[in-house]
TILOSE-946689 format. One line per 5 residues: number of its first residue (from 0); for each residue x, y, z of N, C-alpha, C. Coordinates in steps of 0.1 Angstrom, whole numbers. Layout:
NUM	X,Y,Z,X,Y,Z,X,Y,Z; ...;
This chain:
0	975,1155,747,989,1158,747,994,1159,762; 1004,1151,766,1010,1152,779,1025,1155,778; 1029,1165,785,1043,1169,785,1049,1164,798; 1058,1154,797,1065,1148,808,1060,1134,811; 1069,1125,813,1065,1111,814,1068,1105,828;
5	1068,1114,838,1069,1108,852,1056,1100,855; 1055,1094,867,1043,1086,870,1030,1094,869; 1030,1107,872,1018,1115,871,1014,1117,856; 1024,1120,848,1022,1122,834,1016,1109,827; 1022,1098,831,1018,1085,826,1004,1081,831;
10	1001,1084,843,988,1081,849,977,1089,841; 980,1102,839,971,1111,832,969,1105,817; 980,1102,811,979,1097,797,971,1084,796; 973,1075,806,966,1062,806,951,1064,808; 947,1073,817,933,1076,819,926,1082,807;
15	933,1091,800,928,1097,788,927,1086,777; 937,1078,776,936,1067,766,925,1057,769; 922,1055,781,911,1046,785,898,1051,780; 897,1064,778,885,1070,772,886,1072,757; 894,1063,751,895,1062,736,899,1075,730;
20	907,1083,737,913,1095,731,927,1092,726; 931,1099,715,944,1098,710,954,1106,719; 964,1099,724,972,1105,734,987,1104,730; 994,1116,730,1008,1116,728,1015,1122,740; 1025,1115,745,1033,1119,756,1047,1123,751;
25	1052,1134,754,1065,1138,750,1074,1139,762; 1086,1134,761,1096,1133,772,1109,1139,768; 1115,1147,776,1128,1153,773,1140,1143,774; 1139,1134,783,1150,1124,784,1150,1113,774; 1160,1105,774,1161,1094,764,1151,1083,768;
30	1148,1081,780,1139,1071,785,1128,1077,793; 1116,1072,792,1104,1077,800,1106,1073,815; 1097,1079,823,1097,1075,837,1100,1086,847; 1106,1098,842,1109,1108,851,1120,1103,861; 1116,1104,874,1126,1099,884,1124,1085,888;
35	1115,1078,881,1112,1064,883,1120,1056,872; 1133,1055,875,1142,1049,865,1153,1041,873; 1160,1032,865,1172,1025,871,1183,1026,861; 1195,1026,866,1207,1027,858,1219,1021,865; 1230,1019,858,1242,1014,863,1251,1026,868;
40	1249,1030,880,1255,1043,885,1269,1041,890; 1273,1029,894,1286,1027,901,1295,1018,892; 1292,1005,892,1300,996,885,1292,987,875; 1297,981,865,1289,973,856,1283,962,864; 1270,959,861,1263,948,867,1256,952,880;
45	1258,965,885,1252,969,897,1241,979,893; 1228,975,894,1217,983,889,1210,990,900; 1212,1004,900,1207,1013,910,1194,1020,906; 1186,1025,915,1175,1033,912,1180,1048,912; 1176,1054,901,1182,1068,899,1176,1078,910;
50	1164,1076,914,1158,1085,924,1149,1077,933; 1136,1076,930,1127,1069,939,1130,1054,938; 1126,1047,949,1130,1033,949,1121,1024,957; 1114,1029,967,1105,1021,976,1091,1027,975; 1081,1019,973,1068,1024,968,1056,1021,976;
55	1055,1025,989,1042,1023,996,1030,1030,989; 1032,1042,984,1021,1049,978,1018,1044,964; 1027,1038,957,1024,1032,944,1015,1019,946; 1020,1011,955,1012,998,957,999,1001,964; 998,1012,970,985,1016,977,977,1026,970;
60	981,1030,957,975,1040,950,961,1035,944; 950,1042,947,937,1038,942,938,1036,927; 945,1045,919,945,1044,905,954,1033,900; 966,1033,905,975,1022,900,970,1008,903; 963,1007,915,957,994,918,946,990,908;
65	940,999,901,930,996,891,936,992,877; 949,993,876,956,990,863,962,976,863; 962,969,852,967,955,852,983,956,849; 990,962,858,1004,964,856,1012,951,857; 1006,941,864,1013,928,865,1013,921,852;
70	1003,925,843,1003,919,830,1015,925,821; 1021,935,826,1031,942,818,1045,940,825; 1046,930,834,1058,926,840,1062,931,853; 1053,939,859,1055,945,872,1053,935,883; 1063,932,891,1062,923,903,1067,930,915;
75	1059,931,925,1063,937,938,1069,927,947; 1080,931,953,1087,923,963,1085,930,977; 1079,922,986,1077,927,999,1087,921,1009; 1095,929,1015,1105,924,1025,1097,920,1037; 1103,912,1046,1096,907,1058,1091,919,1067;
80	1099,930,1067,1095,942,1074,1094,954,1064; 1084,962,1064,1084,974,1056,1095,984,1061; 1097,985,1074,1106,996,1079,1112,991,1092; 1125,995,1094,1132,993,1107,1139,1006,1110; 1140,1008,1123,1147,1021,1128,1156,1017,1140;
85	1169,1016,1137,1178,1012,1148,1180,1023,1158; 1182,1020,1171,1185,1029,1182,1198,1026,1187; 1203,1034,1196,1216,1031,1202,1215,1019,1211; 1226,1011,1210,1226,998,1218,1227,987,1208; 1235,977,1211,1238,966,1202,1226,958,1199;
90	1222,958,1187,1210,950,1182,1197,956,1186; 1196,968,1190,1183,974,1194,1177,982,1182; 1165,978,1178,1158,985,1168,1143,984,1170; 1135,994,1165,1121,992,1165,1117,990,1150; 1106,983,1148,1102,980,1134,1087,982,1132;
95	1084,986,1120,1071,986,1115,1067,973,1108; 1058,965,1114,1054,953,1108,1041,955,1100; 1038,946,1091,1026,947,1084,1014,946,1094; 1015,938,1104,1004,937,1114,1006,948,1124; 996,957,1125,998,968,1135,999,963,1149;
100	993,952,1152,993,946,1166,1007,940,1169; 1014,935,1159,1027,930,1161,1037,942,1164; 1034,953,1157,1042,965,1159,1039,970,1173; 1027,971,1177,1023,976,1190,1029,968,1201; 1029,954,1199,1034,946,1210,1048,949,1214;
105	1056,954,1205,1070,957,1207,1072,971,1213; 1061,978,1214,1062,992,1219,1058,994,1233; 1057,983,1240,1054,983,1254,1042,992,1257; 1043,1001,1267,1032,1009,1271,1026,1018,1260; 1034,1020,1249,1029,1029,1238,1021,1021,1228;
110	1020,1008,1230,1013,1000,1220,999,1003,1217; 991,1006,1228,977,1009,1226,975,1023,1219; 984,1032,1222,983,1045,1215,987,1044,1200; 996,1035,1197,1000,1033,1183,988,1027,1176; 981,1017,1182,970,1011,1175,959,1021,1174;
115	956,1030,1184,946,1040,1182,948,1050,1171; 961,1053,1168,964,1062,1158,963,1055,1144; 969,1043,1143,972,1038,1129,962,1027,1125; 957,1019,1134,948,1008,1130,936,1012,1122; 929,1023,1127,917,1027,1119,920,1031,1104;
120	932,1037,1102,936,1041,1089,940,1029,1081; 947,1020,1087,952,1008,1079,941,999,1076; 931,997,1085,921,987,1083,912,991,1072; 910,1003,1069,902,1007,1057,910,1016,1048; 922,1011,1045,932,1019,1037,926,1023,1024;
125	920,1015,1016,916,1018,1003,906,1030,1003; 897,1030,1012,887,1041,1013,894,1053,1018; 903,1052,1028,911,1063,1033,920,1069,1022; 926,1061,1014,935,1066,1004,927,1074,993; 915,1070,990,907,1077,981,905,1092,985;
130	903,1093,999,901,1107,1004,914,1115,1006; 924,1108,1011,937,1116,1014,945,1119,1002; 944,1111,991,952,1113,979,944,1121,969; 939,1132,972,931,1140,963,931,1154,968; 924,1163,961,923,1177,966,916,1178,979;
135	921,1187,988,915,1189,1001,902,1197,1000; 901,1205,990,889,1214,989,878,1206,982; 874,1195,988,862,1187,984,857,1180,995; 844,1175,994,838,1168,1005,843,1154,1005; 849,1148,1016,854,1135,1015,843,1125,1016;
140	846,1113,1011,836,1102,1010,833,1096,1024; 843,1098,1033,842,1093,1047,845,1105,1056; 836,1115,1058,840,1127,1065,844,1125,1079; 838,1116,1087,841,1114,1101,855,1109,1103; 859,1099,1094,873,1094,1095,883,1104,1091;
145	880,1112,1081,889,1122,1077,890,1133,1087; 879,1136,1094,879,1146,1105,888,1141,1116; 887,1128,1119,895,1123,1130,910,1123,1126; 913,1119,1113,927,1120,1108,932,1134,1109; 923,1143,1105,927,1157,1104,931,1163,1118;
150	924,1158,1128,927,1163,1142,941,1160,1146; 946,1148,1142,960,1144,1145,969,1149,1134; 965,1148,1121,974,1151,1110,978,1166,1109; 969,1175,1113,972,1189,1112,982,1194,1122; 986,1185,1131,996,1189,1142,1010,1187,1136;
155	1019,1193,1143,1033,1190,1140,1036,1176,1146; 1046,1169,1140,1050,1156,1144,1055,1157,1159; 1063,1167,1161,1069,1168,1175,1058,1169,1185; 1048,1177,1183,1037,1178,1192,1029,1165,1194; 1026,1159,1183,1018,1146,1183,1026,1135,1191;
160	1039,1134,1187,1046,1123,1193,1049,1124,1208; 1052,1136,1212,1054,1138,1226,1042,1138,1234; 1030,1141,1228,1018,1140,1236,1012,1126,1236; 1015,1118,1226,1009,1104,1225,1017,1093,1230; 1031,1095,1230,1040,1084,1233,1049,1088,1245;
165	1052,1078,1253,1061,1080,1264,1075,1075,1261; 1076,1064,1253,1089,1057,1250,1095,1063,1238; 1109,1061,1237,1116,1066,1226,1114,1058,1213; 1111,1045,1215,1109,1037,1203,1098,1041,1194; 1086,1043,1200,1074,1047,1192,1076,1061,1186;
170	1082,1070,1194,1085,1083,1189,1094,1083,1177; 1105,1076,1178,1115,1075,1167,1109,1069,1155; 1101,1058,1157,1096,1051,1145,1087,1060,1137; 1078,1067,1144,1069,1076,1136,1075,1089,1132; 1085,1093,1139,1093,1105,1135,1100,1103,1122;
175	1106,1091,1120,1112,1088,1108,1102,1089,1096; 1090,1084,1098,1080,1085,1087,1076,1099,1085; 1075,1107,1095,1071,1121,1094,1082,1129,1087; 1095,1125,1088,1106,1132,1082,1105,1132,1067; 1097,1122,1061,1095,1122,1046,1088,1134,1042;
180	1082,1142,1051,1075,1154,1047,1085,1165,1043; 1098,1164,1046,1108,1174,1043,1106,1187,1052; 1096,1186,1061,1093,1198,1070,1101,1196,1083; 1105,1207,1089,1109,1206,1103,1098,1199,1111; 1102,1190,1120,1091,1182,1127,1083,1190,1136;
185	1087,1202,1139,1079,1211,1148,1070,1219,1139; 1069,1217,1126,1060,1224,1118,1048,1216,1113; 1036,1222,1113,1025,1215,1108,1025,1214,1093; 1019,1204,1087,1013,1192,1092,1022,1180,1090; 1034,1181,1095,1044,1170,1094,1038,1157,1100;
190	1029,1158,1109,1023,1145,1115,1015,1138,1105; 1008,1145,1096,1000,1139,1086,1008,1129,1077; 1019,1134,1072,1027,1126,1063,1032,1113,1070; 1036,1115,1083,1040,1103,1090,1029,1093,1092; 1017,1098,1095,1006,1089,1097,1002,1081,1084;
195	1002,1088,1073,999,1082,1061,1009,1071,1057; 1022,1074,1058,1032,1064,1054,1032,1052,1064; 1030,1055,1077,1030,1043,1086,1017,1035,1083; 1006,1041,1081,994,1034,1078,995,1026,1065; 1002,1031,1055,1004,1024,1043,1013,1012,1045;
200	1023,1014,1054,1031,1002,1057,1024,991,1063; 1014,994,1072,1006,983,1078,996,977,1067; 991,986,1059,980,981,1050,985,975,1037; 995,980,1031,1000,975,1018,1015,973,1017; 1022,976,1028,1037,974,1028,1044,985,1021;
205	1058,984,1021,1067,993,1015,1075,985,1005; 1069,981,994,1076,972,985,1086,978,975; 1093,970,968,1102,974,957,1098,966,945; 1100,972,933,1097,964,921,1109,954,918; 1106,942,914,1117,933,910,1124,938,898;
210	1137,939,898,1144,944,887,1146,959,887; 1142,966,898,1144,980,899,1132,989,896; 1134,1002,900,1123,1012,898,1119,1013,884; 1128,1011,875,1125,1012,860,1114,1003,856; 1112,992,863,1102,982,860,1088,988,861;
215	1086,997,871,1073,1003,873,1070,1013,862; 1080,1021,858,1078,1029,846,1075,1022,833; 1083,1011,831,1081,1003,819,1067,997,819; 1062,992,830,1048,987,830,1038,997,827; 1040,1009,832,1030,1020,829,1031,1024,814;
220	1043,1024,809,1045,1028,795,1039,1017,786; 1041,1004,789,1036,993,781,1021,993,782; 1015,996,793,1000,996,794,995,1008,786; 1001,1019,786,997,1031,778,997,1027,763; 1008,1021,759,1009,1017,745,999,1007,741;
225	995,998,750,985,988,747,971,994,745; 970,1006,750,957,1013,748,958,1022,736; 969,1022,729,970,1031,717,977,1044,719; 982,1046,732,989,1058,734,1003,1058,729; 1009,1070,726,1022,1071,720,1031,1079,729;
230	1044,1075,729,1054,1082,737,1066,1086,728; 1070,1098,728,1082,1102,720,1092,1108,730; 1104,1102,730,1114,1107,740,1124,1116,732; 1134,1122,740,1143,1132,734,1136,1144,728; 1125,1148,734,1118,1159,729,1116,1169,741;
235	1125,1179,741,1124,1189,752,1115,1200,747; 1105,1203,755,1095,1214,751,1100,1227,758; 1103,1237,750,1106,1250,755,1094,1259,755; 1085,1258,745,1073,1266,745,1062,1257,740; 1050,1261,743,1038,1253,739,1037,1254,724;
240	1042,1264,717,1041,1265,703,1047,1254,696; 1057,1247,702,1063,1236,695,1055,1223,694; 1044,1223,702,1036,1211,702,1026,1211,690; 1022,1199,686,1012,1198,675,999,1202,681; 989,1206,672,976,1210,677,969,1198,685;
245	963,1202,696,955,1192,704,944,1199,712; 934,1192,716,923,1198,723,927,1201,738; 936,1193,743,941,1195,757,956,1192,758; 962,1200,767,976,1198,770,977,1196,785; 983,1186,790,985,1184,804,1000,1184,807;
250	1004,1193,816,1019,1195,819,1023,1188,832; 1031,1178,830,1037,1172,842,1050,1179,846; 1048,1192,849,1058,1202,852,1055,1209,865; 1065,1214,872,1063,1222,884,1061,1236,879; 1056,1245,888,1053,1259,884,1064,1266,877;
255	1076,1264,881,1087,1271,874,1088,1268,859; 1087,1255,856,1087,1251,842,1074,1255,835; 1063,1255,842,1051,1259,835,1052,1273,831; 1057,1282,839,1059,1296,836,1068,1297,823; 1078,1289,823,1088,1290,812,1081,1286,798;
260	1073,1275,798,1068,1270,786,1055,1276,782; 1047,1281,791,1034,1285,788,1031,1300,791; 1042,1308,793,1040,1322,797,1031,1329,788; 1032,1327,775,1024,1335,765,1009,1330,765; 1006,1319,772,992,1314,772,985,1316,785;
265	991,1321,795,985,1323,808,984,1337,812; 973,1341,818,971,1355,823,981,1359,833; 985,1372,834,995,1376,843,992,1373,857; 979,1375,861,976,1372,875,979,1358,879; 976,1348,871,978,1334,873,994,1332,874;
270	1001,1338,864,1015,1336,864,1022,1342,877; 1016,1353,882,1022,1358,895,1019,1348,906; 1008,1342,906,1005,1332,917,1014,1320,916; 1016,1316,903,1026,1305,902,1040,1309,906; 1043,1321,904,1056,1326,907,1059,1326,922;
275	1048,1327,930,1049,1327,945,1050,1313,950; 1050,1303,942,1050,1289,947,1064,1286,953; 1064,1279,964,1077,1277,972,1082,1262,970; 1095,1261,968,1101,1248,968,1108,1246,981; 1110,1233,985,1115,1229,998,1129,1225,997;
280	1134,1219,1008,1148,1214,1008,1151,1204,997; 1164,1202,994,1168,1193,984,1172,1180,990; 1177,1171,981,1182,1158,985,1196,1156,981; 1204,1149,989,1217,1144,985,1217,1129,986; 1220,1122,975,1218,1108,975,1231,1101,971;
285	1234,1090,978,1246,1082,976,1241,1068,972; 1247,1063,962,1245,1049,958,1258,1041,959; 1257,1029,965,1269,1021,967,1269,1008,960; 1280,1004,954,1282,990,951,1289,983,962; 1283,972,967,1288,966,980,1294,952,978;
290	1304,949,985,1310,936,985,1303,927,996; 1290,925,995,1282,917,1004,1272,925,1012; 1264,919,1020,1253,925,1027,1259,935,1038; 1250,945,1041,1254,955,1051,1254,948,1065; 1264,950,1073,1266,943,1086,1258,950,1097;
295	1245,950,1097,1237,956,1107,1239,950,1121; 1240,959,1131,1240,954,1145,1227,949,1149; 1216,955,1144,1202,950,1147,1197,942,1136; 1195,929,1138,1190,920,1128,1178,925,1120; 1169,932,1127,1157,937,1120,1160,945,1108;
300	1171,952,1108,1175,961,1097,1177,953,1084; 1182,941,1086,1185,933,1074,1172,926,1069; 1161,928,1075,1148,922,1071,1139,933,1066; 1143,946,1065,1135,957,1062,1137,963,1048; 1126,967,1042,1127,973,1029,1134,986,1030;
305	1131,994,1041,1137,1007,1043,1142,1008,1057; 1154,1014,1059,1159,1016,1073,1161,1031,1075; 1155,1036,1086,1157,1050,1089,1168,1052,1099; 1178,1059,1096,1190,1061,1104,1190,1075,1109; 1186,1076,1122,1186,1089,1128,1185,1090,1143;
310	1184,1078,1149,1184,1078,1163,1171,1082,1169; 1172,1091,1179,1160,1095,1187,1152,1106,1180; 1140,1108,1185,1132,1119,1180,1139,1133,1181; 1146,1135,1192,1154,1148,1193,1165,1149,1182; 1171,1138,1179,1182,1138,1169,1175,1141,1155;
315	1164,1134,1152,1158,1136,1139,1153,1151,1138; 1147,1156,1149,1143,1170,1148,1154,1179,1145; 1166,1177,1151,1177,1186,1148,1182,1184,1134; 1182,1172,1129,1187,1170,1115,1177,1176,1105; 1164,1175,1107,1155,1180,1097,1153,1195,1098;
320	1157,1201,1109,1157,1216,1111,1168,1222,1103; 1179,1215,1101,1191,1221,1095,1189,1226,1081; 1183,1219,1072,1181,1224,1058,1173,1237,1058; 1164,1239,1067,1156,1251,1067,1164,1263,1073; 1175,1260,1079,1184,1271,1084,1196,1272,1075;
325	1195,1267,1063,1206,1267,1053,1218,1260,1058; 1217,1249,1065,1228,1242,1070,1227,1227,1065; 1238,1221,1064,1239,1206,1062,1242,1200,1076; 1233,1192,1081,1234,1186,1094,1247,1178,1096; 1254,1180,1107,1266,1172,1110,1262,1157,1111;
330	1250,1155,1116,1245,1141,1117,1232,1140,1111; 1231,1138,1097,1219,1139,1090,1210,1127,1093; 1197,1129,1091,1188,1118,1091,1188,1111,1078; 1191,1098,1077,1194,1091,1065,1183,1081,1062; 1178,1081,1050,1168,1071,1046,1177,1061,1037;
335	1176,1048,1041,1185,1038,1036,1178,1026,1031; 1183,1020,1020,1177,1007,1015,1188,999,1009; 1186,986,1010,1195,976,1004,1188,966,996; 1184,970,984,1175,962,975,1179,948,973; 1192,945,972,1197,932,969,1195,922,981;
340	1191,926,992,1187,917,1003,1175,909,998; 1167,915,989,1154,908,985,1153,906,970; 1163,912,962,1162,910,948,1177,909,943; 1181,896,941,1195,893,937,1198,896,923; 1187,900,915,1190,903,901,1197,916,899;
345	1198,924,910,1203,938,909,1218,939,910; 1226,928,912,1240,929,914,1246,915,911; 1259,915,908,1266,902,906,1264,893,918; 1266,880,916,1264,870,927,1273,873,939; 1267,873,951,1275,876,963,1277,891,966;
350	1274,900,956,1275,914,958,1262,920,962; 1262,934,963,1250,940,967,1250,955,963; 1239,961,964,1238,976,962,1230,982,975; 1233,994,977,1226,1002,987,1225,1016,983; 1216,1023,989,1215,1037,987,1210,1044,999;
355	1214,1056,1001,1210,1064,1012,1209,1079,1008; 1199,1086,1013,1198,1100,1011,1194,1108,1023; 1198,1121,1023,1194,1129,1034,1189,1143,1028; 1183,1151,1036,1178,1164,1032,1188,1175,1034; 1190,1183,1024,1199,1194,1024,1192,1207,1020;
360	1198,1219,1023,1192,1231,1018,1190,1231,1003; 1179,1238,999,1176,1239,985,1188,1244,977; 1191,1236,966,1202,1240,958,1216,1239,964; 1217,1232,975,1230,1231,982,1241,1227,973; 1252,1234,973,1263,1231,964,1277,1229,971;
365	1276,1223,983,1288,1220,991,1296,1208,986; 1305,1204,994,1314,1193,990,1307,1180,990; 1305,1174,979,1297,1161,978,1304,1150,985; 1317,1149,984,1324,1138,991,1323,1139,1006; 1324,1151,1011,1323,1153,1026,1309,1150,1030;
370	1299,1154,1022,1285,1151,1025,1283,1136,1025; 1288,1129,1015,1287,1114,1015,1293,1108,1027; 1304,1113,1031,1311,1108,1043,1302,1109,1055; 1295,1120,1056,1286,1121,1068,1274,1111,1067; 1269,1108,1055,1259,1098,1054,1265,1084,1057;
375	1277,1081,1052,1283,1069,1055,1286,1067,1070; 1289,1078,1077,1291,1077,1091,1278,1073,1099; 1267,1078,1094,1254,1073,1100,1252,1059,1098; 1255,1054,1086,1253,1040,1083,1263,1032,1092; 1275,1036,1092,1285,1029,1100,1282,1029,1115;
380	1275,1039,1120,1270,1040,1134,1262,1028,1137; 1253,1024,1128,1244,1013,1131,1248,1000,1124; 1258,1000,1116,1263,989,1109,1279,989,1108; 1285,987,1120,1300,988,1120,1306,978,1110; 1316,984,1102,1322,976,1091,1316,979,1078;
385	1306,988,1077,1299,990,1064,1309,996,1054; 1318,1005,1058,1327,1011,1049,1336,1001,1042; 1339,990,1050,1347,980,1044,1341,972,1033; 1327,973,1032,1320,966,1021,1318,974,1009; 1322,987,1009,1320,996,998,1330,994,987;
390	1325,990,975,1334,988,963,1335,1001,955; 1324,1009,954,1323,1021,947,1311,1029,951; 1311,1042,949,1299,1050,952,1297,1061,942; 1284,1064,941,1280,1075,932,1273,1085,941; 1277,1098,940,1271,1108,949,1265,1119,940;
395	1252,1122,942,1246,1133,935,1239,1142,945; 1241,1155,943,1235,1165,951,1223,1172,944; 1218,1183,949,1206,1189,942,1209,1193,928; 1221,1198,924,1223,1202,911,1223,1190,901; 1229,1179,905,1229,1167,897,1215,1161,895;
400	1207,1162,906,1193,1156,905,1185,1165,896; 1186,1179,897,1178,1188,889,1183,1187,874; 1196,1185,872,1200,1183,858,1194,1171,851; 1192,1161,859,1186,1148,853,1171,1150,852; 1165,1158,860,1151,1160,860,1147,1174,865;
405	1145,1183,855,1142,1197,859,1131,1199,869; 1122,1189,870,1111,1191,880,1117,1191,894; 1129,1185,896,1135,1185,910,1142,1198,913; 1134,1209,914,1140,1222,915,1148,1223,928; 1161,1226,927,1169,1227,939,1171,1214,946;
410	1168,1203,939,1168,1189,945,1156,1185,953; 1145,1193,952,1132,1190,959,1125,1179,951; 1124,1167,957,1118,1156,951,1103,1155,953; 1097,1165,961,1083,1165,964,1075,1175,956; 1082,1182,946,1075,1191,938,1070,1204,945;
415	1077,1207,956,1073,1219,963,1070,1216,978; 1071,1227,986,1069,1225,1001,1055,1220,1003; 1054,1211,1013,1041,1205,1016,1037,1209,1030; 1036,1222,1032,1031,1227,1045,1016,1229,1043; 1010,1235,1054,995,1236,1053,990,1244,1041;
420	997,1255,1039,993,1264,1028,994,1258,1014; 1005,1250,1012,1007,1244,999,1001,1230,998; 995,1225,1009,987,1213,1007,973,1217,1003; 968,1228,1008,954,1232,1004,955,1240,991; 965,1249,989,966,1257,977,978,1252,969;
425	976,1242,962,987,1235,955,984,1234,940; 990,1241,931,999,1252,932,993,1266,936; 980,1267,934,972,1279,938,960,1274,944; 953,1283,952,941,1280,959,930,1279,949; 924,1268,947,913,1266,936,905,1254,939;
430	892,1254,936,884,1242,937,889,1231,927; 895,1235,916,900,1226,906,915,1231,903; 924,1227,911,938,1231,910,945,1226,898; 939,1216,891,946,1211,879,943,1219,867; 932,1226,866,928,1234,855,934,1248,856;
435	940,1253,845,945,1267,845,934,1276,840; 936,1289,840,926,1298,834,925,1297,819; 934,1290,813,934,1288,798,927,1275,795; 916,1276,787,909,1264,784,918,1254,777; 917,1241,781,925,1231,775,939,1229,780;
440	943,1237,790,956,1236,796,955,1232,810; 962,1221,814,961,1215,827,975,1213,833; 975,1212,846,987,1208,854,985,1195,860; 995,1186,860,994,1173,865,1006,1168,873; 1015,1176,877,1027,1172,884,1025,1171,899;
445	1035,1167,906,1035,1166,921,1033,1180,927; 1033,1191,919,1030,1204,925,1015,1206,925; 1007,1196,922,992,1196,924,989,1186,934; 976,1186,940,973,1177,950,973,1162,945; 976,1152,953,980,1153,967,994,1156,970;
450	1003,1159,960,1017,1163,962,1026,1151,959; 1038,1152,966,1049,1143,963,1045,1128,967; 1053,1119,961,1051,1105,962,1048,1099,949; 1052,1086,947,1049,1079,935,1035,1072,936; 1025,1079,932,1011,1073,933,1003,1076,921;
455	1007,1085,912,1000,1088,900,987,1096,902; 983,1099,914,970,1105,917,969,1119,912; 980,1127,912,980,1140,906,976,1139,891; 982,1130,884,978,1128,870,964,1123,868; 960,1114,877,947,1109,876,936,1120,877;
460	938,1128,888,928,1139,890,929,1149,879; 941,1152,874,942,1162,863,935,1157,851; 936,1144,848,930,1138,836,915,1138,838; 910,1136,850,895,1137,852,890,1151,850; 898,1161,854,894,1175,852,894,1177,837;
465	903,1173,829,903,1175,815,892,1168,808; 889,1156,812,878,1148,807,865,1156,809; 863,1161,821,851,1168,824,850,1182,817; 860,1189,817,860,1203,812,861,1204,797; 870,1196,791,873,1197,777,866,1187,769;
470	865,1175,774,859,1164,766,845,1161,769; 839,1167,780,825,1164,784,823,1150,788; 833,1143,793,831,1129,797,829,1128,812;
């Protein structure tokens, strides 16, 4: 039994079904997928991604790579560039290329330092991913490489970037990747998240699914059903007593929901530990229906799957510090994508869609339209005339995101803070963080290692724990 059909819940269910177990997944929403869904959020015919949209960790996931998802209709689209980062100046941008050496060549004197950091991780990505996308309290399969990665990754992004690079281009390019950590860039281990995402861009790209994010969820669901698994939607679980008898229950829920549904089944000491779990900043996301392509000043931005809008390292530092000081930045760091550049199926002919999001204080409940205007100002800064292309927009803050998916507590899409303490002890410090003290009850959400991102590895490791502890497999 799996409660929740996000990518981790589906990954867990698929692995259990692969072992010839009868698997039932229950989902509170009308459609499975958690935050991996698509919908018409603005105008008819404009298909937007509800939350997650670009998938370096999915295409690079050791477990997802082992599944025949292409047989269930999943097709990855790779833009010419995984990532672009415009800087001030007409047409000026730095870009992450699939080839690390092509990236390095554009970074002048910082090129060799870039290669020294990223090339070893990208060259052996699949082995590296096996180690980095799992619990930290275990012996890695490649200890020397992980030790070298750890020496850099354990640092703050600010410290690493200022010590390794002299130019603003390299600093900004990796700072944007590190900002995906949701941490202030002067806090450890923000560097680790930046290095992993940049290495993934070199190794496997930052692709999008043709037809929208929902295609990834549909492929996972179809594969589960092909193995005999069952999914029931519109079933909100308030207590474990509502579930039919089963040998194991895996909860694709964050600690707050686990406490609510399983309080009577867990010892008080464990409940207190879960109650101390910390959530991070939230997200404010804007989706646009567009009357044509975004008019970027820098041509590289029109060739990239994702565009980071934040300017220099110092600007990004200031923007990412604001949510931790309970402020909404006047000039937020914006993560932006324009899927219709590469997938014309998502909008009517000649039209387009775009989305952008920034980090805000947890549970922020300010003026959504004013916030969206700030995001649009950042886009307009690097794409003059953008506002003239907007036909309609949909704005959702932390409350709206959490209402659609209760796992997004306060708008936190990472399942909780990913600082050093909660990378190692996620959600509690344990050699097997997926197993609870209650036999047969397991956790498999992004609040377990390796944390946020659409990779399914939390579910994979939780299912392995269940197979070992409960089923003896």
